[in-house]
C-alpha positions as CSV (number, residue, x, y, z in Angstrom):
1,M,-30.2,17.6,69.6
2,R,-27.3,15.5,70.8
3,K,-29.3,12.3,70.7
4,L,-30.5,13.2,67.2
5,I,-27.0,13.7,66.0
6,I,-25.9,10.4,67.4
7,F,-28.9,8.7,65.8
8,V,-28.1,10.2,62.4
9,A,-24.5,9.2,62.7
10,L,-25.4,5.6,63.6
11,L,-27.9,5.5,60.7
12,N,-25.3,6.6,58.2
13,V,-22.9,3.9,59.5
14,F,-25.7,1.3,59.1
15,I,-26.6,2.5,55.6
16,S,-22.9,2.5,54.6
17,F,-22.5,-1.1,55.9
18,S,-25.7,-2.2,54.1
19,Q,-24.5,-0.8,50.8
20,T,-21.0,-2.4,50.9
21,K,-22.0,-5.8,52.3
22,T,-21.6,-8.6,49.8
23,K,-24.8,-9.9,48.4
24,V,-25.3,-13.6,47.5
25,I,-27.4,-15.4,45.0
26,H,-27.7,-19.2,45.2
27,V,-27.6,-21.2,41.9
28,K,-29.7,-24.4,42.2
29,Y,-28.6,-27.6,40.4
30,I,-31.4,-29.2,38.3
31,H,-32.0,-32.3,36.3
32,E,-35.2,-31.4,34.5
33,P,-35.2,-29.6,31.2
34,I,-35.8,-25.9,30.8
35,T,-37.7,-24.5,27.7
36,I,-36.3,-21.1,26.7
37,D,-39.5,-19.2,26.1
38,A,-39.5,-16.4,28.7
39,V,-42.5,-17.9,30.5
40,L,-40.6,-19.2,33.6
41,D,-43.3,-21.8,34.3
42,E,-41.0,-24.7,35.1
43,A,-41.2,-25.9,38.7
44,A,-37.5,-25.3,39.2
45,W,-37.9,-21.5,38.8
46,S,-40.3,-21.4,41.8
47,K,-37.7,-23.0,44.0
48,A,-34.9,-20.6,43.1
49,A,-34.2,-17.6,45.4
50,P,-33.9,-14.4,43.4
51,A,-31.2,-11.7,43.4
52,K,-33.2,-8.5,44.2
53,N,-33.1,-5.2,46.0
54,F,-31.4,-3.2,43.2
55,W,-29.8,0.1,44.0
56,Q,-30.0,3.3,41.9
57,Y,-26.8,4.2,40.1
58,F,-28.4,7.2,38.2
59,P,-29.6,9.8,39.0
60,T,-28.5,9.0,42.5
61,D,-26.5,6.1,44.1
62,S,-28.0,6.2,47.6
63,I,-31.5,4.8,47.4
64,Q,-33.2,1.6,46.2
65,A,-34.3,1.6,42.5
66,K,-37.8,2.6,41.7
67,Q,-38.2,-0.2,39.1
68,Q,-36.8,-3.4,40.6
69,T,-35.4,-6.4,38.9
70,E,-35.4,-10.0,40.1
71,I,-32.9,-12.5,38.8
72,K,-33.0,-16.3,39.3
73,M,-30.3,-18.8,38.3
74,L,-30.2,-22.6,37.7
75,F,-27.6,-24.9,36.3
76,D,-27.0,-28.4,35.1
77,D,-23.9,-30.2,33.8
78,K,-24.0,-28.3,30.5
79,N,-25.7,-24.9,30.9
80,L,-26.4,-21.9,33.1
81,Y,-30.1,-20.9,33.1
82,I,-31.1,-17.3,34.0
83,G,-34.7,-16.1,34.5
84,M,-35.5,-12.4,35.1
85,R,-38.4,-10.2,35.8
86,V,-37.5,-6.6,34.8
87,N,-40.1,-4.1,36.1
88,A,-41.1,-0.9,34.2
89,K,-44.0,1.5,34.5
90,G,-45.2,0.8,31.0
91,E,-44.5,-0.6,27.6
92,D,-43.0,2.5,26.0
93,Y,-39.5,1.1,25.6
94,I,-36.7,2.5,23.6
95,I,-35.2,0.0,21.2
96,P,-33.3,1.8,18.4
97,S,-32.3,-1.3,16.5
98,L,-32.7,-5.1,16.2
99,R,-29.0,-5.5,15.5
100,R,-26.9,-7.6,18.0
101,D,-24.3,-5.9,20.3
102,F,-26.3,-2.7,20.8
103,R,-25.0,0.1,23.1
104,A,-26.5,0.4,26.5
105,S,-27.0,4.2,26.7
106,G,-30.3,5.5,25.3
107,N,-31.8,1.9,25.4
108,D,-33.8,-0.2,27.7
109,N,-31.8,-3.2,28.7
110,I,-30.7,-5.6,31.4
111,S,-27.1,-6.8,31.6
112,L,-25.2,-9.4,33.7
113,L,-21.5,-9.7,34.5
114,F,-19.7,-12.9,35.6
115,D,-16.2,-12.8,37.2
116,T,-15.6,-16.6,36.9
117,F,-12.1,-16.5,38.5
118,N,-13.0,-14.2,41.3
119,D,-10.1,-11.9,40.5
120,G,-11.9,-8.6,40.0
121,T,-9.9,-8.1,36.7
122,N,-11.8,-9.9,33.9
123,A,-15.4,-10.8,33.4
124,F,-17.9,-12.2,30.9
125,F,-20.8,-10.0,30.0
126,F,-24.3,-10.8,28.6
127,G,-27.3,-8.5,28.0
128,T,-30.6,-8.2,26.3
129,N,-33.3,-5.6,25.6
130,P,-37.1,-6.0,25.9
131,Y,-37.3,-7.2,22.3
132,G,-34.8,-10.0,22.9
133,V,-31.9,-8.5,21.0
134,R,-28.8,-9.9,22.7
135,R,-25.3,-8.7,23.2
136,E,-22.1,-10.1,24.8
137,A,-18.8,-8.6,25.7
138,L,-15.5,-9.2,27.5
139,I,-14.5,-6.8,30.3
140,S,-10.8,-6.4,31.2
141,G,-8.7,-4.1,33.4
142,G,-11.2,-4.4,36.3
143,G,-13.8,-2.2,34.5
144,T,-11.8,0.9,35.2
145,E,-11.9,2.4,31.6
146,L,-14.1,2.3,28.6
147,R,-11.5,0.6,26.3
148,G,-11.7,-2.4,28.6
149,F,-15.3,-3.1,27.4
150,N,-15.0,-5.1,24.2
151,T,-18.2,-6.0,22.4
152,N,-16.4,-7.5,19.4
153,W,-16.3,-10.9,21.2
154,D,-19.0,-13.5,20.2
155,T,-20.2,-16.8,21.6
156,K,-23.2,-19.0,21.1
157,W,-26.1,-18.8,23.5
158,I,-29.9,-18.4,23.3
159,G,-32.4,-16.1,25.0
160,E,-36.0,-15.0,24.8
161,T,-38.1,-12.1,26.2
162,K,-41.8,-11.5,26.7
163,I,-43.3,-8.0,27.3
164,H,-46.1,-7.6,29.8
165,K,-48.0,-4.5,31.0
166,D,-45.7,-3.4,33.7
167,H,-42.6,-5.6,33.2
168,Y,-40.8,-7.9,30.8
169,T,-39.5,-11.4,31.5
170,V,-36.2,-12.8,30.2
171,E,-35.1,-16.4,30.0
172,W,-31.5,-17.4,28.9
173,M,-29.6,-20.6,28.4
174,I,-25.8,-19.9,28.3
175,P,-23.6,-23.0,27.8
176,L,-21.0,-23.4,30.5
177,S,-18.5,-23.8,27.7
178,A,-19.1,-20.1,26.8
179,F,-17.3,-19.3,30.1
180,K,-13.8,-20.0,31.3
181,Y,-13.5,-21.2,34.9
182,R,-11.7,-23.6,37.2
183,E,-13.1,-27.1,37.5
184,G,-14.6,-27.8,40.9
185,E,-15.4,-24.1,41.5
186,T,-18.4,-23.3,43.7
187,K,-18.4,-19.5,43.6
188,W,-18.3,-16.8,40.9
189,R,-18.5,-13.0,41.5
190,F,-21.6,-11.5,39.9
191,N,-23.4,-8.2,39.3
192,S,-26.1,-6.9,37.1
193,Y,-27.3,-3.5,35.8
194,H,-30.6,-2.2,34.4
195,F,-31.2,0.8,32.1
196,D,-34.8,2.0,32.4
197,T,-35.6,4.9,30.0
198,Q,-39.2,5.4,31.1
199,D,-38.2,6.3,34.6
200,N,-34.9,7.7,33.5
201,E,-33.1,5.4,35.9
202,Q,-30.1,3.2,35.9
203,S,-29.7,0.6,38.7
204,T,-27.3,-2.1,39.9
205,W,-27.7,-5.2,42.1
206,M,-24.5,-4.3,44.1
207,N,-24.5,-0.6,45.0
208,I,-21.8,1.1,42.9
209,P,-20.8,4.7,43.6
210,Q,-21.3,7.1,40.7
211,N,-17.6,7.9,40.6
212,Q,-17.0,4.4,39.2
213,Y,-18.1,2.9,35.9
214,I,-21.4,1.0,36.1
215,F,-19.5,-2.1,34.9
216,S,-16.8,-1.8,37.5
217,L,-15.6,-5.3,38.7
218,A,-14.7,-3.9,42.2
219,Y,-18.3,-4.0,43.3
220,M,-19.8,-7.5,42.8
221,G,-21.7,-10.0,44.8
222,D,-21.3,-13.8,45.0
223,M,-23.2,-16.5,43.1
224,I,-22.9,-19.8,45.0
225,F,-23.4,-23.0,43.1
226,E,-25.2,-25.8,44.8
227,K,-22.5,-28.3,43.8
228,P,-19.0,-27.9,42.4
229,L,-18.8,-27.2,38.7
230,G,-17.5,-30.1,36.6
231,K,-15.3,-30.1,33.6
232,S,-17.4,-28.7,30.8
233,R,-17.3,-30.3,27.4
234,S,-16.2,-27.4,25.4
235,P,-17.0,-27.8,21.7
236,I,-14.5,-27.5,19.0
237,S,-15.5,-24.6,16.9
238,I,-14.7,-24.7,13.2
239,I,-15.3,-21.4,11.3
240,P,-14.6,-21.7,7.6
241,F,-15.2,-18.8,5.2
242,V,-15.5,-18.3,1.5
243,N,-14.8,-14.9,0.0
244,T,-15.0,-13.8,-3.6
245,I,-14.3,-10.3,-4.7
246,V,-14.3,-8.5,-8.0
247,S,-12.6,-5.1,-8.0
248,K,-11.0,-2.5,-10.3
249,D,-8.3,0.1,-9.6
250,Y,-9.0,3.0,-12.0
251,E,-5.6,4.6,-11.4
252,T,-3.7,1.6,-12.8
253,G,-6.5,0.1,-14.9
254,K,-6.0,-3.2,-13.1
255,S,-8.9,-5.5,-12.4
256,I,-8.8,-8.2,-9.8
257,N,-11.0,-11.3,-9.5
258,D,-10.1,-13.1,-6.3
259,F,-11.5,-16.2,-4.6
260,K,-10.3,-17.1,-1.2
261,I,-11.0,-20.0,1.2
262,G,-9.8,-20.2,4.8
263,G,-10.9,-20.4,8.3
264,D,-10.4,-20.5,12.0
265,A,-10.6,-23.2,14.7
266,K,-11.2,-22.7,18.4
267,F,-10.3,-25.3,21.0
268,T,-10.7,-25.1,24.8
269,I,-7.9,-26.7,26.8
270,G,-9.2,-27.7,30.2
271,N,-11.9,-25.2,31.3
272,S,-9.8,-22.0,31.1
273,M,-7.4,-21.9,28.1
274,N,-8.3,-21.0,24.5
275,L,-6.4,-22.3,21.5
276,D,-7.2,-20.4,18.3
277,I,-5.8,-21.4,14.9
278,T,-6.2,-19.5,11.7
279,L,-5.2,-20.6,8.2
280,N,-5.2,-18.2,5.2
281,P,-7.4,-15.8,7.2
282,D,-9.5,-13.1,5.5
283,F,-9.1,-10.0,7.6
284,S,-10.7,-7.7,5.1
285,Q,-13.2,-5.5,6.9
286,V,-16.8,-5.9,5.5
287,E,-17.5,-2.9,7.9
288,V,-15.2,0.0,6.9
289,D,-13.3,2.1,9.5
290,E,-14.7,5.5,10.3
291,Q,-12.4,8.1,8.8
292,V,-11.1,11.0,11.0
293,T,-9.6,14.4,10.3
294,N,-6.0,14.5,11.5
295,L,-4.5,18.0,12.0
296,T,-1.6,16.7,14.1
297,R,1.9,15.6,13.2
298,F,1.3,12.1,14.4
299,E,-0.5,8.8,13.5
300,I,-3.9,8.0,14.8
301,S,-4.8,4.5,16.0
302,L,-8.1,2.7,15.1
303,P,-9.6,-0.1,17.2
304,E,-9.1,-3.8,16.5
305,R,-12.3,-5.6,15.2
306,R,-10.9,-8.9,14.0
307,Q,-12.4,-11.8,15.9
308,F,-9.1,-13.8,16.1
309,F,-7.5,-11.1,18.3
310,I,-10.4,-10.3,20.6
311,E,-10.7,-12.9,23.4
312,N,-8.1,-12.2,26.2
313,S,-6.8,-9.2,24.1
314,D,-5.8,-7.4,27.2
315,L,-3.2,-10.0,27.9
316,F,-1.4,-8.8,24.7
317,G,-2.4,-5.2,24.2
318,D,-2.5,-3.6,27.6
319,F,1.2,-3.2,28.1
320,G,2.8,0.2,28.4
321,N,1.0,3.5,27.7
322,N,-1.7,3.3,25.1
323,R,-1.2,6.9,24.0
324,D,2.6,7.1,23.8
325,A,4.3,3.7,24.1
326,N,2.0,0.6,23.4
327,P,4.5,-2.1,22.4
328,F,1.8,-4.4,20.8
329,F,-0.9,-3.1,18.6
330,S,-2.5,-6.1,16.8
331,R,-3.6,-4.0,13.7
332,R,0.1,-3.9,12.7
333,I,-0.1,-7.6,11.8
334,G,-1.3,-7.8,8.2
335,I,-0.1,-4.3,7.3
336,A,3.3,-3.5,5.6
337,T,5.0,-0.6,3.8
338,D,5.5,-0.6,0.0
339,K,8.4,0.9,-1.9
340,E,6.8,4.4,-1.8
341,G,6.2,4.3,2.0
342,N,2.5,3.6,1.7
343,N,0.7,1.2,4.1
344,I,-0.8,-1.8,2.2
345,E,-2.4,-5.1,3.1
346,N,0.1,-7.9,3.7
347,D,-1.4,-11.4,3.5
348,I,-1.2,-13.6,6.6
349,I,-0.3,-17.3,5.9
350,G,-1.6,-18.5,9.3
351,G,-1.4,-18.1,13.0
352,V,-2.0,-19.7,16.4
353,R,-2.9,-18.1,19.7
354,L,-3.0,-19.7,23.2
355,S,-4.5,-17.6,26.0
356,G,-6.2,-17.9,29.3
357,K,-5.8,-18.9,32.9
358,L,-3.3,-21.5,34.0
359,N,-4.9,-21.2,37.5
360,N,-6.8,-18.6,39.5
361,N,-3.7,-16.4,39.8
362,I,-1.7,-16.9,36.6
363,R,-2.7,-16.0,33.0
364,L,-0.7,-17.0,29.9
365,G,-0.7,-15.6,26.4
366,I,1.2,-16.9,23.3
367,L,0.6,-15.5,19.8
368,N,2.5,-16.5,16.6
369,M,1.6,-15.4,13.1
370,Q,3.4,-15.7,9.8
371,T,2.9,-13.1,7.1
372,A,3.6,-13.7,3.4
373,E,6.3,-12.1,1.2
374,D,5.5,-9.6,-1.4
375,L,8.6,-9.3,-3.6
376,K,7.0,-6.7,-5.9
377,N,6.8,-4.3,-3.0
378,N,10.0,-5.4,-1.2
379,I,8.1,-6.9,1.7
380,P,9.7,-9.9,3.4
381,T,7.9,-12.9,5.0
382,T,8.0,-12.3,8.7
383,N,7.2,-14.2,11.9
384,N,5.4,-12.2,14.6
385,T,5.5,-13.6,18.1
386,V,4.1,-12.3,21.5
387,I,4.5,-14.2,24.8
388,T,3.0,-12.8,28.0
389,I,2.6,-14.0,31.6
390,Q,0.4,-12.3,34.2
391,Q,0.5,-13.0,37.9
392,K,-2.3,-11.7,40.2
393,L,-1.1,-9.8,43.2
394,F,-3.1,-8.8,46.3
395,S,-6.8,-8.4,45.8
396,R,-7.0,-7.0,42.2
397,S,-3.5,-6.0,41.1
398,N,-1.2,-7.9,38.7
399,L,2.3,-8.1,37.5
400,S,3.0,-8.9,33.8
401,V,6.0,-9.8,31.7
402,M,6.0,-9.8,27.9
403,F,8.3,-10.6,25.0
404,I,7.7,-9.5,21.4
405,N,9.6,-10.5,18.3
406,K,9.1,-9.6,14.7
407,Q,11.7,-11.2,12.4
408,A,12.2,-11.8,8.7
409,T,12.5,-15.5,8.2
410,K,14.4,-15.3,4.9
411,N,17.4,-13.3,3.6
412,Y,16.6,-10.7,1.0
413,D,18.9,-8.4,-0.9
414,F,16.5,-5.5,-0.4
415,L,16.2,-5.9,3.4
416,E,18.3,-3.4,5.4
417,D,20.0,-4.6,8.6
418,K,17.7,-2.5,10.8
419,D,14.6,-4.3,9.5
420,K,15.9,-7.9,10.0
421,Y,14.4,-8.1,13.4
422,N,12.9,-6.1,16.3
423,R,12.3,-7.4,19.8
424,V,10.9,-5.9,23.0
425,L,11.1,-7.3,26.5
426,G,9.1,-5.6,29.3
427,I,7.5,-5.7,32.7
428,D,4.3,-4.0,33.8
429,Y,2.6,-3.6,37.2
430,R,-1.1,-2.7,37.3
431,L,-2.4,-1.4,40.6
432,A,-6.1,-1.7,41.5
433,S,-7.3,-1.4,45.1
434,S,-10.2,-3.5,46.3
435,D,-12.7,-0.6,45.9
436,N,-11.0,0.9,42.8
437,S,-10.3,4.2,44.6
438,W,-6.6,3.7,43.7
439,V,-5.5,2.5,40.3
440,G,-2.1,2.8,38.6
441,K,0.2,1.5,35.9
442,Y,4.0,1.2,36.1
443,F,6.1,-0.3,33.3
444,F,9.7,-0.7,31.9
445,H,10.3,-1.9,28.4
446,K,13.5,-2.4,26.4
447,S,13.8,-2.9,22.6
448,F,16.4,-4.9,20.8
449,S,17.3,-4.0,17.2
450,P,20.4,-4.5,15.0
451,N,23.3,-2.1,15.8
452,V,21.3,-0.3,18.5
453,N,22.6,-0.5,22.1
454,S,21.5,2.8,23.8
455,K,18.4,5.0,24.4
456,D,16.2,2.0,23.5
457,V,13.9,1.8,26.6
458,S,10.5,3.2,27.5
459,A,9.1,3.5,31.0
460,G,6.1,5.0,32.6
461,V,4.3,5.6,35.9
462,S,0.7,6.5,36.6
463,T,-1.2,6.7,39.9
464,E,-4.8,7.8,40.2
465,F,-7.0,8.4,43.2
466,N,-10.8,8.5,42.5
467,S,-13.2,9.5,45.2
468,R,-16.7,11.0,45.1
469,L,-15.3,14.6,45.3
470,F,-11.8,14.4,43.8
471,K,-10.0,12.7,41.0
472,I,-6.3,13.1,41.1
473,R,-3.7,11.6,38.7
474,L,0.1,11.8,38.7
475,S,1.7,10.3,35.6
476,G,4.8,10.4,33.4
477,V,6.4,8.5,30.5
478,Y,9.8,8.3,28.9
479,V,10.4,6.9,25.4
480,G,14.1,6.8,24.3
481,D,15.1,8.1,20.9
482,N,16.1,4.5,19.7
483,F,13.1,2.7,21.2
484,R,11.4,0.6,18.6
485,S,8.4,-1.7,18.6
486,D,7.5,-2.6,15.0
487,L,4.4,-4.4,16.3
488,G,3.4,-1.5,18.5
489,F,1.9,1.9,18.5
490,I,4.6,4.4,19.4
491,N,3.4,8.0,18.9
492,R,6.9,9.5,18.9
493,T,10.3,8.8,20.5
494,D,12.8,10.9,22.5
495,I,10.2,12.3,24.9
496,F,9.8,12.7,28.6
497,K,6.2,13.6,29.3
498,I,4.2,14.4,32.4
499,S,0.4,14.6,32.4
500,P,-1.0,15.2,36.0
501,R,-4.7,15.8,36.4
502,L,-6.9,17.3,39.1
503,E,-10.7,17.3,39.1
504,R,-13.2,18.5,41.7
505,V,-16.7,17.0,41.4
506,F,-19.9,18.6,42.8
507,W,-23.2,16.8,43.4
508,P,-26.1,19.3,43.6
509,E,-29.0,18.3,45.8
510,K,-31.5,20.4,43.7
511,G,-31.9,21.6,40.2
512,K,-31.5,20.0,36.8
513,V,-27.8,19.3,37.1
514,Q,-27.0,15.8,38.3
515,K,-23.2,16.5,38.7
516,H,-20.6,19.0,37.5
517,S,-16.9,19.3,37.8
518,F,-13.9,21.5,37.3
519,S,-10.6,20.0,36.1
520,I,-7.1,21.0,35.0
521,M,-4.7,18.8,33.1
522,P,-1.2,20.2,32.2
523,I,0.7,18.1,29.6
524,F,4.4,18.9,29.3
525,L,6.9,17.2,27.0
526,W,10.7,17.5,26.9
527,K,13.3,16.2,24.5
528,P,16.1,14.3,26.3
529,Q,18.3,14.5,23.2
530,F,18.3,18.3,23.3
531,N,19.2,18.7,27.0
532,F,15.5,18.2,28.0
533,E,14.4,21.2,26.0
534,N,10.6,21.8,26.4
535,S,9.2,20.8,23.0
536,D,5.4,21.0,23.7
537,Y,2.8,21.7,26.4
538,T,-0.9,21.8,26.5
539,I,-2.8,23.0,29.5
540,I,-6.5,21.8,29.5
541,S,-8.9,23.6,31.8
542,A,-12.5,22.3,31.7
543,W,-15.9,22.5,33.3
544,Q,-18.3,19.7,32.6
545,A,-21.9,19.1,33.6
546,S,-24.2,16.1,33.4
547,F,-27.9,16.8,33.6
548,L,-30.8,14.7,35.0
549,N,-32.2,14.2,31.5
550,T,-28.8,12.5,30.5
551,S,-27.6,15.4,28.4
552,E,-24.0,16.7,28.9
553,L,-22.3,20.1,28.5
554,Q,-18.6,20.9,28.6
555,F,-16.5,24.1,28.2
556,E,-12.8,23.6,27.6
557,M,-9.8,25.9,27.2
558,L,-6.6,24.7,25.7
559,N,-3.4,26.7,26.1
560,R,-0.7,25.3,23.8
561,Y,3.0,25.7,23.0
562,T,4.7,23.8,20.2
563,H,8.3,23.9,19.0
564,L,8.5,22.6,15.5
565,Y,11.7,20.6,14.9
566,Y,10.6,19.8,11.4
567,S,8.6,21.9,8.9
568,F,4.9,21.0,8.9
569,D,1.8,21.9,6.9
570,P,-1.2,21.3,9.2
571,T,-3.6,21.8,6.2
572,G,-2.1,18.9,4.2
573,T,-2.3,21.1,1.0
574,D,-0.3,19.7,-2.0
575,G,2.6,22.0,-2.9
576,A,2.0,24.4,-0.1
577,I,4.7,26.2,1.9
578,P,4.9,24.4,5.3
579,L,5.4,26.2,8.6
580,P,9.1,26.6,9.2
581,N,11.1,24.5,11.7
582,N,12.9,25.7,14.7
583,K,10.1,28.1,15.6
584,N,8.0,28.4,18.7
585,Y,4.2,28.7,18.5
586,Y,1.9,29.7,21.3
587,Y,-1.8,29.4,20.7
588,T,-5.1,29.2,22.7
589,S,-8.5,27.8,21.7
590,I,-11.9,27.4,23.3
591,N,-14.1,24.3,22.8
592,V,-17.7,23.8,23.7
593,S,-19.5,20.4,23.5
594,F,-23.0,19.4,24.1
595,R,-24.6,16.0,23.9
596,S,-28.4,15.9,23.9
597,D,-30.8,13.4,25.6
598,R,-30.2,10.1,23.6
599,R,-33.6,8.8,24.7
600,K,-35.2,11.2,22.1
601,K,-36.1,10.0,18.6
602,F,-33.8,12.8,17.4
603,S,-30.5,13.4,19.3
604,Y,-27.3,15.2,18.5
605,N,-23.7,16.0,19.5
606,L,-22.4,19.5,18.9
607,K,-18.8,20.7,19.4
608,P,-17.8,24.1,18.1
609,S,-14.2,25.4,18.6
610,V,-12.5,28.7,17.9
611,G,-9.0,30.0,18.6
612,K,-5.4,30.4,17.5
613,F,-3.7,27.6,15.6
614,Y,0.1,27.8,15.3
615,N,0.7,31.2,13.8
616,G,-2.9,31.5,12.5
617,E,-6.4,30.8,13.5
618,K,-8.8,27.8,13.3
619,Y,-12.6,27.6,13.4
620,S,-14.1,24.2,13.8
621,I,-17.5,22.5,14.3
622,Q,-18.1,18.8,14.8
623,T,-21.6,17.4,15.0
624,Q,-23.5,14.2,14.8
625,L,-27.2,14.1,14.2
626,T,-29.2,10.8,14.8
627,L,-32.7,10.0,13.9
628,R,-34.4,6.8,15.3
629,L,-37.5,5.2,13.9
630,Q,-37.4,2.2,16.1
631,P,-36.7,-0.5,15.9
632,Y,-36.2,-0.9,12.2
633,F,-34.4,2.3,11.0
634,T,-31.6,4.5,12.4
635,S,-30.0,7.2,10.4
636,S,-27.1,9.5,11.4
637,I,-24.7,12.0,9.9
638,Q,-21.3,13.0,11.1
639,L,-20.1,16.5,10.0
640,N,-16.7,17.9,10.8
641,Y,-15.6,21.2,9.4
642,N,-12.2,22.9,10.0
643,K,-11.4,26.3,8.6
644,I,-7.6,27.0,8.9
645,V,-6.4,30.6,8.2
646,L,-2.6,31.0,8.2
647,P,-0.7,34.2,7.4
648,N,0.9,34.6,3.9
649,P,2.8,32.8,2.4
650,Y,1.3,29.7,4.2
651,P,-1.8,28.0,3.0
652,N,-5.4,28.4,4.1
653,A,-7.8,25.4,4.0
654,S,-11.4,24.4,4.5
655,I,-11.4,20.7,5.5
656,W,-14.6,18.7,5.4
657,L,-15.5,15.3,6.7
658,I,-19.1,14.2,6.1
659,G,-20.3,10.8,6.9
660,P,-24.0,9.8,6.6
661,K,-25.0,6.4,7.9
662,M,-28.3,4.4,7.4
663,D,-29.0,1.2,9.2
664,I,-32.1,-0.9,8.4
665,T,-32.8,-3.9,10.6
666,F,-35.6,-5.9,9.0
667,N,-35.5,-8.4,11.8
668,K,-33.0,-10.0,14.1
669,K,-31.3,-11.8,11.2
670,L,-31.4,-9.5,8.2
671,F,-29.6,-6.1,8.2
672,W,-28.7,-3.5,5.6
673,A,-26.2,-0.7,6.4
674,T,-24.9,2.0,4.1
675,F,-22.0,4.3,5.1
676,I,-21.0,7.2,2.9
677,Q,-17.9,9.2,3.6
678,Y,-16.5,12.4,2.0
679,N,-13.1,13.4,3.3
680,S,-11.6,16.5,1.6
681,Q,-8.3,16.0,3.5
682,R,-7.8,12.6,1.8
683,N,-9.4,13.7,-1.5
684,N,-11.8,10.8,-1.2
685,F,-15.5,10.1,-1.5
686,S,-16.5,6.5,-0.6
687,V,-19.7,4.4,-0.4
688,N,-19.9,1.2,1.6
689,T,-23.2,-0.6,1.5
690,R,-23.5,-4.0,3.2
691,L,-26.3,-6.6,3.4
692,Q,-25.9,-9.1,6.2
693,W,-27.9,-12.2,6.7
694,R,-27.3,-14.1,9.9
695,F,-28.7,-17.4,8.7
696,A,-27.5,-19.4,11.7
697,P,-26.0,-18.5,15.1
698,L,-22.8,-16.5,14.5
699,S,-22.9,-17.5,10.8
700,D,-23.3,-14.8,8.2
701,L,-23.6,-14.1,4.5
702,F,-22.3,-10.6,3.6
703,V,-22.9,-8.9,0.3
704,V,-20.8,-5.7,0.1
705,Y,-20.3,-3.0,-2.5
706,N,-17.5,-0.4,-2.2
707,D,-17.0,2.6,-4.4
708,N,-14.2,5.2,-4.1
709,Y,-13.8,8.5,-6.0
710,F,-11.2,11.2,-6.3
711,T,-12.7,14.6,-5.5
712,E,-9.9,17.1,-6.1
713,N,-11.4,18.7,-9.2
714,V,-14.3,16.5,-10.4
715,F,-15.5,13.2,-9.2
716,T,-13.4,10.5,-11.0
717,P,-13.4,6.8,-10.1
718,R,-10.7,5.5,-7.8
719,T,-11.5,1.9,-6.9
720,R,-14.7,-0.2,-7.1
721,S,-15.4,-3.6,-5.6
722,F,-18.1,-6.1,-5.1
723,N,-17.6,-8.7,-2.4
724,V,-19.5,-11.8,-1.3
725,K,-18.4,-13.4,2.0
726,L,-19.8,-16.5,3.7
727,T,-18.8,-17.6,7.2
728,Y,-20.2,-20.5,9.1
729,W,-19.7,-21.3,12.8
730,L,-19.8,-25.0,13.4
731,N,-19.5,-26.6,16.8
732,I,-18.4,-30.2,16.9
């Protein structure tokens, strides 16, 4: 027995070593041409040694994958070539859509990650499904959180796939100019992951523990180039657009016929810096934002989709605390407040953005944009500037300094002193251990505004430990009463907040449950201006389970306390009596959520909730139903219903948000999407239908029809528009 114990212990040590040892793939230099046809019949492919021996990531992370993948790489002076054989037990693949930039979950796909500066912080991402639909993304923050996975980035590259009986082959050609890297480099860090729906398996080349995201940059192998990389000839990209719109505002009776011409230009400085220039940009969204029901007292942020702000966006937007004190939120640029306090679009005259790596350890970001004046709405012309420098520390951590300035560039009689300028200076330290078990964020920011010289700082600390069995977080943030960042997202000022979290994770060896966990997260807020009076708390207790069939179930209890400093009507009912201020409210609710197996043709999310709400009660249900008729048609409907019952004389309300979507992908170039939204909280019914023709790589013709109606009593027209937009991506 003693010998057996010693043998098992040594075997565990050996297995642990074999899983963490860095793998290597060699990238062979070639002179002969490669035809991108997914056949892999050129002689060079037979001489390339493959990356193989993929590990399971789901449902386990301790055995070799059942369906293996082999990846070969070649390069010449201009391109990186990738050939892959992706095994599967059959041809019954799940391909919900032919639209580019698909989501990985519920799809068959193979994806590759390239850390070109070997810093474990940022990476380029490329992927495809068996039908050859491609996607690309940028990964920031070391792959430690979902918001660091940005699929809005685009670049030109080509790829083909071919389906066989028990596998599919992939062949790519990615221009080296699509990457940023140091000239003379001989090594990049690399990893790949494969989603196989037929065997219900997810696998990775480097073994990644399941307590980490599958795109974590802490677990990567090496790709070794046969000769040093030269200086790539990065093309100059010119992206002009033409946009014509015909619209009518039925409230004012005003019609608009507008024709707009503008464009962007992209330059690469060296091999690692981007210079982006935009003139008279058209930042109107041909794809509308998804509306939300807001029952809180605070603003809700929506993600940035505008291409100009995407690449290296973490350099500018990852300062501070994204929930409470984010000093730069790019969606603020191009939005202003009119005389009535409403947010309206503010034209941008032009802008420039320089971002990227100065060397392997230092990143630089400079952004400057000028917005136009709108005298009718008392909106001044302003200059918006952000400067950031990031220094890599240790293996994967970094220290960043930023300066933000928003300033009116003319004197106006209507402009108050407090609005003439706003500046923020700050420093952030992001901790990331080599294996990602320890991560953290520590920051101190100070704002500068006219006639303000106290209580104008924000600061925060957050440290997280993530192991297979425990997740522990200690965090706190302070935002002074006079702290301002006009280009940021500041939820509220005058707070001191702590939000620790403890989670215990269990991994059953048998049964249908893949893992489950218990967690508790108390969130307490105090008001420093009121002698640190406790203003709010929420204690969230939860049990969550993930099943082997990829479905998920969660039970959650929220114990809340709120002190209202200002009267507030959570129903948003016109003319209603709001809940009184200077009152304490204690209320508890229970949430249940279930997400079904997304591999099925019909899948759904369901989240009912019941409980107290301030001094009354709230009953809610949120659901999303999705039907897939692959690969040409996907339909879904979002349904949110909230019934709020408050005691007399306060209002009751039934709040609906209904959003059906239909997406038809005729082929890989022609798409038609329709999105209908009914929001009783905003008294609005809207239709957005959009035809997109991708007539050339990254070049599109959009034909868009928008219709909005008031819904308070009867449907009456609000606004209506017809929009034709043409963009063309030209590389010189």
